[in-house]
N, C-alpha and C positions, 0 to 999 in steps of 0.2 A: 126635172133634170140632173142626175147625179153628173159631178165633174171627175174626169181622173187626170187627177196629178201625178200618178206613177209611169206614164208612161215612159219609156226609153228615150224618145227624142227629147223628153222632159228632166232626164235624169240629173245632167250634169248643169255644173254651175260655172258659167263664162266669165276669166276675170273680166272687173272691170276699172277703167283708168286707161294711163298711158304709164303707170310704173312697173308692170310686168311685164312690158315689151323693152324698157331699158335693163332690167335686170337680166333679160334675153341677150340683149345687149352686149353688155359687159361680161359675162360669161362666154361667149362665142367669140371675143374680142381677147379674151386672155387665153383662150387655149390655141386661137389662131396664131397668137403672138408668141404662145410656148413653141408653137410647129413651125413657125417662120425664125425662131429666133434658133431651134436646133438643128434648122437646114441649113443655118447661114456657117454657126459655128462647129457643126459636127463633129461634138465630141469623141476623143478617138474610143474613149471606155465602153460607147454605144456601137463601135465599129466592128464588133465581133460577130462571125458569122452563127446564125440560127435558123436553123430549117429552112436555108438555102438562101438566105439575105442577112443582113445585118438588122441587129437588134433595134437599131435606129428607125428603120425599114417598118418594124413590126410595130414600134411606139407611134409611128405615123398613121398606119393603119387602123391602128385601136382608136387612136384621137379622132382619124376623121370618121368611125362609126359610132363614136359617144356623142359627136357632134349632128349626126346627122337624126339617132336617136332623140336627140333634145331638139331640135327644128320639129321634127315630127310629131312629138309629144306635145311642145307648146303651141304651135300654128297650127295645129289640128286638131289642139284640145285632145289629144288621145289621152293625156293624164286624167282627165275629168268622166271617163267614158268607165264602163263597167269592166272589173277586171277580167272577165271572159272576152271581151272585144279585144281588150290590150293584149291576152295573151295568144288571141287567135292571130294579131297580126305581128306582134313582137317574137313569139315563138320559130316562125319560119325563118325570121331573118337573124335571130340568136342564132340556129343552125346552119343555114344556108351561107352566110354570108363567112364565116371561118372558114367554112369547109371550102368555099370556091377560092378566097384566099390562102388556105394551105397548098389549094392544088396549083395555084399560080405559083407560090412560092417553091413548092417543088421541084415543079417539071420545068420551070425558069432557071433553077439550079441546074437539071438536069442537061438541059438544053445548051446552058453554059459551057458544062464540062464537053459536051459534045462537039461545038462549035471552038473549042480554043486546041481538041487534038489534030 
């Protein structure tokens, strides 16, 4: 009886040990710290209006999306899967989330202008 070791479920190699989880922890801690510090300081040069909101809000949205993608890649072992599966999951997210963020920001700006009148 021949064994087939090329099955899709056996394709990826999961990380071993606890070193990878500490790496994930430190990366997420640094990104979260940057977000918190920017939220507390609110640098004036990041407060100009862009797409109906401040550049600081756009930075928060981008950093949050990057953290979400990193969490999915690490804890769901997505980075070890075949590229077709990765693109099947990542491409709709890469298109849909920025589109929804754009709609929220532009409609929020319109609503803000409408309510100020």
